[in-house]
C-alpha positions as CSV (number, residue, x, y, z in Angstrom):
1,M,63.7,-53.9,18.6
2,E,64.1,-54.7,22.4
3,M,61.3,-53.8,24.8
4,V,61.9,-53.2,28.5
5,G,59.3,-53.4,31.2
6,R,56.6,-55.8,32.4
7,I,57.1,-59.1,30.7
8,E,53.3,-59.3,30.5
9,S,52.7,-55.7,29.4
10,K,50.2,-55.5,26.6
11,W,51.3,-51.8,25.7
12,K,54.8,-51.4,24.0
13,F,56.8,-48.2,23.8
14,S,60.0,-48.3,21.6
15,P,63.2,-47.5,23.4
16,I,65.4,-44.7,22.6
17,P,69.1,-43.8,23.7
18,N,67.9,-40.5,25.4
19,I,65.2,-37.8,25.8
20,E,65.3,-35.2,22.8
21,E,61.5,-33.9,22.6
22,S,59.8,-32.9,25.9
23,N,56.5,-31.7,24.6
24,F,53.5,-33.6,23.9
25,N,52.2,-33.7,20.2
26,K,51.0,-30.4,19.2
27,I,48.3,-31.8,17.0
28,L,46.6,-33.2,20.3
29,E,46.2,-29.5,21.3
30,R,44.9,-28.5,17.9
31,F,42.3,-31.3,18.0
32,Y,41.4,-30.5,21.9
33,G,40.8,-27.0,20.8
34,L,38.1,-28.3,18.1
35,G,36.1,-30.3,21.0
36,V,33.6,-33.0,20.4
37,K,32.8,-31.2,17.2
38,G,35.9,-32.1,15.5
39,L,35.9,-35.6,17.1
40,T,32.6,-36.3,15.8
41,K,33.5,-34.9,12.2
42,E,36.8,-36.6,12.0
43,N,35.5,-40.2,12.8
44,I,32.5,-40.0,10.7
45,Q,34.5,-39.0,7.8
46,N,37.0,-41.7,8.4
47,S,34.0,-44.1,8.3
48,L,32.6,-42.6,5.1
49,D,36.3,-43.1,3.6
50,G,35.8,-46.6,4.5
51,R,32.5,-47.3,2.5
52,L,32.1,-50.3,0.5
53,A,32.6,-49.5,-3.1
54,I,29.9,-51.5,-4.7
55,S,27.3,-50.9,-2.0
56,T,24.0,-49.1,-2.2
57,T,23.3,-49.3,1.7
58,P,24.2,-46.2,3.6
59,V,27.2,-46.3,6.0
60,I,25.9,-46.6,9.6
61,V,27.8,-45.0,12.3
62,K,26.9,-45.8,15.8
63,I,28.0,-43.4,18.7
64,N,27.7,-44.6,22.2
65,I,28.6,-42.6,25.3
66,G,28.6,-44.6,28.5
67,T,30.8,-45.7,31.6
68,I,33.0,-48.6,32.0
69,N,34.7,-50.1,35.0
70,N,38.5,-49.2,35.0
71,N,39.6,-53.1,35.2
72,D,37.7,-53.8,31.9
73,I,39.9,-51.3,29.8
74,P,42.6,-53.6,28.2
75,G,46.4,-52.9,29.6
76,I,45.4,-50.0,31.3
77,D,47.7,-50.4,34.4
78,D,50.4,-50.4,31.8
79,V,49.7,-46.9,30.4
80,I,49.0,-45.5,34.2
81,D,52.5,-46.8,35.2
82,R,54.0,-45.0,32.5
83,I,51.9,-41.6,33.3
84,K,53.3,-41.8,36.8
85,C,56.8,-41.6,35.2
86,L,56.3,-38.8,33.0
87,E,58.3,-35.6,33.7
88,G,57.4,-32.4,32.6
89,R,60.0,-29.5,31.5
90,N,57.6,-26.8,30.9
91,S,54.5,-25.3,32.2
92,Y,52.3,-26.8,29.6
93,T,53.6,-30.5,29.9
94,K,53.8,-30.2,33.8
95,E,49.9,-29.1,33.7
96,T,48.9,-31.9,31.5
97,I,50.7,-34.5,33.6
98,S,49.2,-32.9,36.5
99,H,45.8,-33.5,35.0
100,M,46.5,-37.0,33.9
101,L,47.6,-38.0,37.5
102,K,44.3,-36.8,38.8
103,K,42.5,-39.0,36.6
104,V,44.1,-42.2,36.9
105,D,42.4,-43.4,40.2
106,Q,38.8,-43.6,38.9
107,E,37.2,-47.1,39.3
108,E,34.4,-46.1,36.7
109,V,35.2,-44.0,33.5
110,R,33.2,-42.4,30.9
111,Y,33.9,-43.4,27.3
112,I,32.8,-42.9,23.9
113,S,32.7,-45.3,20.9
114,F,32.5,-44.8,17.0
115,E,31.4,-47.8,15.3
116,D,30.9,-48.3,11.4
117,I,28.8,-50.7,9.5
118,N,28.7,-51.4,5.7
119,T,32.3,-50.4,5.6
120,R,35.5,-52.6,4.7
121,G,37.3,-52.2,7.9
122,L,41.2,-52.6,8.1
123,T,42.9,-55.6,5.9
124,G,46.3,-57.2,6.8
125,A,45.8,-57.2,10.5
126,K,47.6,-60.8,10.7
127,N,50.4,-59.5,8.7
128,G,51.0,-56.8,11.5
129,Q,53.6,-54.2,11.1
130,S,53.4,-54.8,7.5
131,H,54.9,-52.3,4.7
132,S,52.7,-53.3,2.2
133,K,50.2,-50.9,0.8
134,K,47.5,-53.3,0.7
135,D,47.6,-54.0,4.5
136,T,45.8,-51.0,5.6
137,W,45.9,-52.2,9.5
138,G,49.5,-51.5,9.4
139,I,49.2,-48.0,8.2
140,Y,46.6,-47.1,10.6
141,A,48.1,-48.9,13.7
142,Y,51.4,-48.0,13.6
143,N,52.1,-45.3,11.2
144,K,51.7,-41.3,12.2
145,G,51.1,-38.7,9.4
146,V,50.2,-41.5,6.9
147,H,46.8,-42.2,5.3
148,F,46.2,-45.1,3.3
149,E,45.9,-44.3,-0.5
150,E,43.2,-45.9,-2.8
151,S,44.6,-47.7,-6.0
152,D,41.4,-46.2,-7.7
153,Q,42.2,-42.7,-8.0
154,S,38.3,-41.7,-8.5
155,I,37.7,-43.1,-5.0
156,E,41.1,-41.9,-3.3
157,T,39.9,-38.1,-4.5
158,T,36.2,-38.4,-2.7
159,R,37.8,-39.7,0.4
160,G,37.8,-36.9,3.2
161,G,41.1,-37.9,4.8
162,S,44.4,-36.2,3.4
163,H,46.6,-35.0,6.0
164,G,47.1,-38.5,8.0
165,V,46.7,-36.6,11.6
166,G,43.1,-37.5,11.8
167,K,43.6,-40.6,14.1
168,I,45.1,-38.4,16.9
169,A,41.8,-36.7,17.3
170,S,40.7,-39.8,19.1
171,N,43.5,-39.5,21.7
172,A,42.9,-35.8,22.2
173,A,39.3,-36.7,23.5
174,S,40.9,-38.9,26.3
175,D,42.0,-37.2,29.7
176,L,45.0,-40.0,29.4
177,H,45.5,-39.6,25.3
178,L,44.4,-43.1,24.9
179,M,42.5,-44.5,22.2
180,Y,41.7,-48.2,21.3
181,F,40.4,-49.5,17.6
182,A,38.5,-52.7,17.1
183,N,38.5,-54.3,13.5
184,C,36.6,-56.9,11.9
185,D,37.6,-57.6,8.3
186,E,36.1,-59.4,5.4
187,Q,37.2,-62.9,6.5
188,G,35.5,-62.1,9.9
189,D,39.0,-61.9,12.0
190,Q,38.5,-59.7,14.8
191,H,41.5,-57.9,16.5
192,L,42.0,-54.9,18.8
193,G,44.5,-52.2,18.6
194,G,45.5,-48.9,20.4
195,T,47.6,-45.9,20.8
196,A,48.5,-44.0,23.6
197,Q,50.2,-40.4,23.1
198,L,52.6,-39.4,26.0
199,I,55.7,-37.8,25.8
200,E,59.5,-39.2,25.9
201,H,60.1,-40.6,29.2
202,M,62.3,-42.8,31.3
203,F,60.7,-46.2,32.5
204,N,62.8,-48.6,34.6
205,Q,65.8,-46.6,33.6
206,Q,65.2,-47.1,30.0
207,C,64.2,-44.1,27.8
208,Y,61.3,-44.7,25.6
209,R,59.6,-42.8,22.6
210,S,56.2,-40.7,23.3
211,T,53.9,-43.0,21.5
212,G,52.8,-46.3,22.8
213,Y,51.1,-49.2,21.0
214,F,48.5,-51.8,22.1
215,A,50.2,-54.7,20.5
216,D,52.1,-57.9,20.8
217,L,55.7,-57.8,20.0
218,K,57.3,-60.8,18.2
219,V,61.0,-61.5,16.9
220,E,61.2,-62.8,13.3
221,N,64.5,-63.0,11.8
222,D,66.4,-61.0,14.2
223,T,64.0,-58.0,13.5
224,S,61.0,-57.2,16.1
225,K,57.6,-56.4,14.8
226,F,54.1,-55.4,16.2
227,Y,51.1,-57.9,15.9
228,P,47.5,-57.1,17.1
229,Y,45.9,-59.0,19.6
230,E,42.8,-61.3,18.9
231,N,39.9,-59.3,20.3
232,K,38.8,-61.3,23.4
233,F,38.0,-58.4,25.5
234,H,35.2,-56.6,27.2
235,S,32.1,-56.2,25.2
236,V,32.6,-52.3,25.0
237,F,35.7,-53.1,22.8
238,E,33.8,-55.8,20.6
239,K,33.5,-55.4,16.8
240,K,32.0,-58.7,15.4
241,T,30.5,-57.2,12.1
242,R,32.9,-56.0,9.3
243,G,34.1,-52.6,9.9
244,L,36.0,-50.5,12.5
245,K,35.1,-49.2,15.9
246,I,36.9,-46.7,18.0
247,I,36.8,-46.6,21.6
248,I,38.0,-43.7,23.7
249,P,38.2,-44.2,27.5
250,Y,38.7,-41.5,30.1
251,L,36.3,-39.2,27.8
252,R,37.2,-35.6,28.6
253,K,34.1,-33.9,30.4
254,E,34.1,-31.2,27.9
255,F,33.3,-34.0,25.1
256,D,30.7,-35.9,27.0
257,N,27.9,-33.9,25.2
258,E,25.1,-35.6,23.3
259,D,23.4,-32.7,22.0
260,E,26.6,-31.3,20.4
261,I,27.0,-34.5,18.7
262,I,23.7,-34.5,17.3
263,K,24.0,-31.0,15.7
264,T,27.6,-31.8,14.5
265,V,26.3,-34.9,12.5
266,C,23.4,-32.4,11.3
267,D,25.8,-29.5,10.4
268,S,28.5,-31.5,8.8
269,F,26.9,-34.5,7.0
270,F,23.4,-33.3,6.2
271,I,24.1,-33.8,2.3
272,S,25.3,-37.4,2.9
273,I,22.3,-38.1,5.1
274,L,19.6,-36.5,2.9
275,D,21.1,-38.5,0.0
276,G,20.8,-41.8,1.8
277,R,24.5,-42.4,1.9
278,L,24.8,-41.8,5.8
279,E,22.9,-43.0,9.1
280,V,24.3,-42.0,12.4
281,H,22.9,-43.4,15.9
282,V,23.8,-41.5,18.9
283,N,22.8,-43.6,22.0
284,D,19.0,-43.9,21.3
285,H,18.8,-41.1,18.6
286,V,18.8,-42.3,14.8
287,I,19.5,-39.6,12.3
288,N,18.9,-40.4,8.8
289,T,17.1,-39.3,5.7
290,D,13.8,-39.5,7.2
291,T,14.4,-38.0,10.7
292,I,17.2,-35.3,10.3
293,E,14.5,-32.7,9.5
294,S,12.6,-33.4,12.9
295,Y,16.0,-32.4,14.5
296,L,16.5,-29.4,12.6
297,N,13.0,-28.2,13.5
298,N,13.3,-28.8,16.9
299,S,14.0,-25.7,18.8
300,H,16.2,-27.9,21.5
301,Y,18.8,-28.2,18.8
302,Y,18.5,-25.3,16.4
303,I,17.1,-21.6,16.5
304,Q,13.9,-21.7,14.2
305,E,13.6,-17.9,13.6
306,V,15.3,-17.3,10.3
307,S,16.3,-13.8,11.2
308,D,18.1,-14.9,14.4
309,M,20.2,-17.5,12.7
310,K,23.7,-15.7,13.2
311,K,26.3,-18.5,13.3
312,V,24.6,-21.9,12.5
313,F,22.4,-22.1,9.3
314,T,22.0,-26.1,8.6
315,P,18.2,-25.5,8.6
316,L,18.5,-23.1,5.7
317,Y,21.0,-25.2,3.9
318,V,18.7,-28.0,4.1
319,K,15.8,-26.2,2.7
320,T,17.8,-24.6,0.0
321,Y,19.4,-27.9,-1.0
322,K,15.8,-29.5,-1.4
323,N,14.0,-26.9,-2.9
324,E,16.0,-24.9,-5.2
325,Q,17.2,-25.9,-8.7
326,P,20.9,-25.7,-8.7
327,R,22.8,-23.2,-11.2
328,D,26.1,-23.9,-12.9
329,I,28.9,-21.7,-11.9
330,A,32.6,-21.8,-13.2
331,V,35.5,-20.7,-10.8
332,S,38.9,-20.4,-12.3
333,N,42.3,-20.5,-10.3
334,G,44.0,-19.1,-13.1
335,D,45.1,-22.2,-14.8
336,K,41.8,-24.3,-14.9
337,D,38.2,-23.8,-14.6
338,F,36.3,-25.9,-11.9
339,H,32.6,-26.5,-12.3
340,F,30.2,-26.5,-9.1
341,K,26.4,-27.0,-8.7
342,L,25.0,-23.8,-6.6
343,Y,21.7,-24.1,-4.6
344,F,20.8,-20.7,-4.1
345,K,18.1,-18.9,-2.0
346,Y,17.3,-15.3,-1.6
347,D,15.3,-14.4,1.5
348,E,15.2,-11.0,3.2
349,T,14.5,-12.4,6.6
350,I,18.2,-14.1,6.6
351,S,20.7,-11.5,8.4
352,K,23.6,-13.3,7.4
353,G,24.4,-14.9,4.2
354,R,26.6,-17.9,3.9
355,V,27.6,-20.8,1.5
356,A,27.9,-24.3,2.8
357,I,31.0,-25.7,0.7
358,V,30.4,-29.5,0.7
359,R,32.8,-32.2,-0.7
360,T,31.2,-34.9,-2.8
361,I,31.6,-37.6,0.0
362,G,28.7,-35.3,1.8
363,M,30.7,-33.6,4.4
364,K,30.6,-29.8,4.7
365,I,33.9,-28.0,4.7
366,E,32.8,-24.6,6.0
367,D,30.3,-21.8,6.1
368,F,31.9,-19.7,3.3
369,S,31.6,-15.9,3.7
370,V,31.5,-14.1,0.3
371,K,33.7,-11.0,0.7
372,S,31.7,-7.9,1.3
373,N,28.2,-9.8,1.2
374,A,28.6,-11.1,4.9
375,T,25.3,-9.4,5.6
376,K,23.2,-10.0,2.5
377,P,20.0,-12.0,2.8
378,Y,21.0,-15.4,1.3
379,N,22.2,-18.8,1.8
380,A,23.4,-21.3,-0.5
381,V,25.2,-24.8,-1.1
382,L,28.1,-25.6,-3.2
383,I,28.9,-29.0,-4.6
384,G,31.3,-29.9,-7.3
385,G,32.3,-33.0,-9.2
386,L,35.5,-35.4,-8.9
387,E,37.8,-32.9,-10.2
388,E,36.3,-30.0,-8.1
389,D,36.6,-32.4,-4.9
390,G,40.3,-33.1,-5.6
391,Y,41.1,-29.4,-5.8
392,L,38.9,-28.6,-2.8
393,K,40.6,-31.4,-0.9
394,S,44.1,-29.9,-1.6
395,L,42.8,-26.6,-0.1
396,E,41.5,-28.0,3.2
397,N,43.0,-27.4,6.5
398,E,43.7,-30.6,8.5
399,S,40.6,-30.3,10.5
400,H,38.5,-30.1,7.6
401,T,37.0,-27.0,8.6
402,K,38.1,-24.4,5.8
403,I,39.6,-23.7,2.5
404,S,42.7,-21.7,2.5
405,S,46.1,-21.4,0.6
406,E,47.9,-21.4,4.5
407,D,49.0,-25.1,4.2
408,I,50.2,-24.8,0.6
409,K,54.1,-24.1,0.4
410,D,54.6,-24.0,-3.6
411,P,54.4,-20.2,-4.5
412,K,52.6,-21.1,-7.7
413,L,50.1,-23.6,-6.0
414,K,49.5,-20.8,-3.2
415,S,48.7,-18.0,-5.7
416,Q,46.3,-20.1,-7.7
417,A,44.5,-21.0,-4.4
418,N,44.2,-17.5,-3.4
419,R,42.9,-16.7,-7.0
420,F,40.2,-19.4,-6.6
421,I,38.8,-18.3,-3.4
422,R,38.9,-14.8,-4.6
423,N,37.0,-15.7,-7.6
424,L,34.6,-18.1,-5.9
425,S,33.7,-15.0,-3.8
426,N,33.2,-12.9,-6.9
427,E,31.1,-15.4,-8.7
428,I,28.7,-15.8,-5.9
429,A,28.6,-12.1,-5.5
430,A,27.5,-11.6,-8.8
431,I,24.6,-13.9,-8.3
432,I,23.7,-12.0,-5.1
433,D,23.7,-8.8,-6.8
434,E,21.5,-10.1,-9.4
435,E,18.9,-11.7,-6.9
436,M,19.0,-8.3,-5.0
437,K,18.2,-6.3,-8.1
438,K,15.5,-8.8,-8.9
439,N,13.8,-8.6,-5.7
440,N,14.1,-4.8,-5.3
441,P,13.2,-3.5,-8.7
442,T,13.2,0.4,-9.5
443,D,9.8,1.8,-9.5
444,G,10.7,5.1,-11.2
445,V,10.5,8.7,-10.1
446,M,8.6,9.3,-6.7
447,D,6.9,12.4,-5.9
448,T,8.2,13.4,-2.3
449,K,6.8,16.6,-2.1
450,D,4.6,15.7,1.2
451,L,7.2,13.1,2.3
452,L,9.3,15.2,4.6
453,Y,6.2,16.6,6.5
454,I,4.8,13.0,6.9
455,M,8.3,11.6,8.0
456,E,8.9,14.3,10.5
457,S,5.6,14.0,12.2
458,E,5.2,10.3,12.0
459,F,9.0,9.4,12.7
460,K,8.5,8.0,16.3
461,Q,5.7,5.7,15.0
462,D,7.6,4.4,12.2
463,L,11.1,4.2,13.7
464,S,12.1,0.2,14.4
465,N,13.6,-0.2,17.8
466,A,15.9,-2.7,16.8
467,Y,19.1,-0.7,17.3
468,G,21.1,-2.2,19.9
469,A,24.5,-1.6,20.0
470,V,27.1,1.2,19.8
471,K,31.0,1.0,19.1
472,I,33.1,3.2,21.6
473,N,36.5,2.6,21.6
474,K,38.8,1.8,18.6
475,G,36.7,-1.3,17.8
476,N,37.4,-3.2,21.1
477,L,34.1,-2.7,23.2
478,V,30.4,-2.9,22.5
479,V,28.0,-1.6,24.8
480,K,24.1,-1.7,24.6
481,A,22.3,1.7,24.3
482,T,19.2,2.3,26.3
483,D,16.0,3.9,25.2
484,G,15.7,5.9,28.8
485,T,13.1,3.3,30.1
486,S,15.6,1.1,31.9
487,N,15.5,0.9,35.8
488,K,19.1,-0.1,36.0
489,K,21.5,2.8,37.2
490,P,24.7,3.0,35.0
491,K,27.8,2.2,36.7
492,K,30.0,5.1,37.6
493,K,33.1,5.5,35.8
494,G,36.2,7.3,36.6
495,T,37.1,10.4,34.3
496,K,40.3,10.7,32.1
497,K,41.6,13.7,31.0
498,G,40.5,14.9,27.4
499,T,37.5,12.2,27.9
500,V,33.7,13.2,27.6
501,E,31.4,11.4,30.2
502,P,28.9,9.6,28.2
503,K,26.4,10.2,30.8
504,N,23.3,11.9,29.5
505,T,24.9,13.1,26.4
506,G,24.0,10.4,23.6
507,I,27.5,10.6,22.2
508,K,30.4,9.2,23.1
509,R,34.1,10.5,22.1
510,T,36.3,7.9,20.4
511,R,40.0,8.3,19.9
512,R,41.6,10.1,17.0
513,N,41.3,7.1,14.6
514,N,39.1,5.7,11.9
515,P,36.0,3.8,13.4
516,T,35.4,2.5,10.1
517,G,38.8,1.4,9.5
518,T,38.6,3.2,5.9
519,T,38.2,7.1,6.6
520,D,41.6,8.7,6.7
521,E,40.2,12.3,7.3
522,L,38.6,10.9,10.8
523,Q,42.4,11.3,11.8
524,E,42.8,15.2,11.5
525,S,44.2,16.6,14.5
526,N,41.5,19.3,14.7
527,T,38.7,17.4,14.6
528,E,36.7,15.2,17.2
529,T,35.0,11.8,16.3
530,Y,32.0,10.5,18.3
531,S,30.0,7.7,18.1
532,V,26.2,8.4,18.0
533,S,23.6,6.9,20.3
534,P,20.6,5.2,18.1
535,N,18.3,7.2,20.4
536,L,19.2,10.4,18.6
537,V,19.0,8.9,15.1
538,E,15.7,8.3,13.2
539,R,15.5,6.4,10.0
540,L,13.0,5.5,7.4
541,I,12.9,3.9,4.3
542,V,10.2,4.5,1.9
543,K,10.4,2.7,-1.4
544,N,14.1,3.2,-2.8
545,T,14.8,6.3,-0.7
546,E,16.2,6.4,2.8
547,F,15.5,9.4,5.4
548,I,17.9,9.6,8.1
549,Q,17.8,12.6,10.8
550,F,20.2,13.2,13.7
551,N,18.8,15.3,16.7
552,F,21.9,16.9,18.4
553,K,19.8,19.7,20.0
554,D,20.6,18.7,23.6
555,I,24.2,17.5,22.9
556,S,26.6,20.1,24.5
557,E,29.5,18.9,22.3
558,M,27.5,19.8,19.2
559,K,26.6,23.1,20.4
560,N,27.6,26.1,17.6
561,T,28.5,23.3,15.2
562,T,26.9,23.9,11.7
563,S,28.3,21.2,9.7
564,C,29.8,17.5,10.2
565,N,31.1,14.4,8.5
566,L,29.1,11.3,8.8
567,S,30.1,7.4,8.3
568,F,28.5,4.3,9.4
569,N,29.2,0.6,9.8
570,I,26.8,-2.4,9.7
571,I,26.0,-4.1,12.9
572,D,24.2,-7.4,13.5
573,G,21.7,-8.3,16.4
574,M,24.5,-9.7,18.3
575,G,26.4,-6.4,18.6
576,E,29.0,-7.4,16.2
577,E,30.4,-4.7,13.8
578,Y,31.4,-5.4,10.2
579,K,34.2,-2.7,9.6
580,N,34.7,-3.1,6.0
581,E,31.2,-4.6,4.5
582,F,29.4,-1.6,3.8
583,K,30.3,0.6,0.9
584,L,28.4,3.7,0.6
585,K,28.8,4.3,-3.3
586,E,27.9,0.7,-3.8
587,N,24.7,1.1,-1.9
588,Y,23.6,4.9,-2.4
589,A,22.9,6.4,-5.8
590,T,23.0,10.2,-4.4
591,V,23.1,11.5,-0.9
592,I,21.2,15.0,-0.2
593,D,21.5,17.4,2.4
594,N,17.8,18.2,3.1
595,S,18.5,21.4,5.0
596,K,20.5,22.9,2.0
597,G,18.9,20.8,-0.9
598,S,22.4,20.2,-2.3
599,T,24.3,17.0,-3.1
600,C,26.8,15.8,-0.3
601,E,30.0,14.5,-1.5
602,I,31.1,10.8,-0.5
603,D,34.7,10.4,0.0
604,N,36.7,7.4,1.8
605,E,33.3,5.8,3.2
606,S,32.5,9.2,4.8
607,I,29.4,11.6,3.9
608,K,31.0,15.1,3.8
609,N,30.1,18.5,5.1
610,V,26.2,17.5,6.2
611,S,24.9,21.0,7.6
612,I,23.2,21.0,11.1
613,K,20.5,23.5,11.3
614,D,19.1,24.1,14.9
615,G,21.0,20.9,16.2
616,I,19.3,18.7,13.4
617,A,21.0,17.1,10.4
618,K,18.8,15.6,7.8
619,L,19.9,13.3,4.8
620,K,18.0,11.9,2.1
621,L,19.8,9.0,0.3
622,D,18.6,7.4,-3.0
623,L,19.0,3.5,-2.6
624,K,20.8,1.5,-5.3
625,P,19.0,-1.8,-6.4
626,N,21.2,-4.1,-4.5
627,Y,20.7,-2.4,-1.1
628,N,19.6,-4.6,1.8
629,R,17.0,-2.8,3.7
630,A,17.3,-5.0,6.5
631,L,20.7,-3.8,7.8
632,K,21.1,-1.8,11.3
633,F,24.2,0.7,11.5
634,I,26.5,2.2,14.0
635,Y,26.7,6.1,13.0
636,Y,29.9,8.1,13.7
637,V,30.0,11.7,13.5
638,E,33.1,14.0,13.0
639,V,33.2,17.8,13.9
């Protein structure tokens, strides 16, 4: 292999006859989109994969963010020379190259490093570009889309990596797509390598591949071969104890975020930290089994009110994992049963139910949403054994953030994966229903003869003010409803033919479609559908009965209307609507029209023919045991 360029160049790019590919590696963009969370998770997972098999001490990962002088970055001028030769042939590559060129003249640059301790490091560095499976340096340093496979299958199964694309996550974090890796092996030999991910380019009238390697080139038996450099570089690039150290100079500004790194460590690796298998240092912060809860209980990092936890559930997971006895559940993919431990906690203050799916390595894959149970009050942690771990690994996406069948090509395996995910939902849903019935027992028949009078006279005092959002146009816009006390003047809006001004009405006409996504009858040509302001709705739950009253007295659109159909969707405290989560027949045993004293029909997620008397519609709904009393709704009326 002939290399053309500076004789002293420490970076090597392989020559090619001509340029055929003018795009940056697509994986760069995917990992860039995952941000510092993806970078942190990928590198810590790699460190856990490299743990010493017989060691009982935790893997230690030291993450440092700092500043380094440009001149102390090995071979940086050679990479910059290449970047200045890049030629973009589409808008994306032109934009990326322009961004790179704006960064190359910095005298001091930010960097991040990930150093692991109590790990094996890479082997066979002195053998260079070896094809032996025992030489992990050659696989890591000079191959793309490949990861080293353990000879011990049980160890290989528990490893986090499987797609062979994780190394490029570090390149994506650099403005110049540049990363280095320092290694100290079992014999104490220290070497430094690196990769640069550019595009195919012409340099000194020769075309080159997109990937460059920080490596020496030697010719042996008429064959060119890469070898690493002995590590005699700046202290930022040093690695003097056994293990691996990743160094990423020209750190992107979006990745320079200590708080996000700390939260990612806790969110993704809380199990391995609690179990004493991992300890992470982030600059001066130490996160281990003794300190992790101090971060979880710190409002600087995590919301502390359980009812306000909408997207991040780590504090709940940790309490559940530590305090709850695990349940055994079996999940089939149609061909085989997989057995898991489920740590489950029912808590009515929880607004969103999620399950942390965790690999045995101690890494969380995703916050799994159980179908039709996204707003049920629970949280759980799911962990399997080696066999289960191997199957979950086959379902992971390349960024280790979700189990799905999307990347599976074999139709049979894809079908089995879909069945497994569906059955996992069903198994956990059954436990949720069981717990809800246990925590909401039926008290028998209730005497309600005086209840309507009490309800109507004291509604205003008992009504919660927590309704905060209404849906007003085909699922595309959420607006906050007011209670009339705001001093803000509403913005003036232009009118369109066939629309109703929302001002001072309390209702808003929607397009002739189904606001819930399920009620076909809301599409009938002779009807109109309106979303209802929360100010027109009064709602009260007494034991196992819910009372809802709609006041349409001052609504011009409802004048002379004697009946309507009603439907509603769940909405959370952030204004997010859940179209298909709430099923009327699963939550209500009967619906009584209080004005007529008759039972209302439920059809296609709509309550039919509710009478309106003197502008008022009243419903009495008998609750089923699994009903979640903390839910809030958006109401729709069809007339």
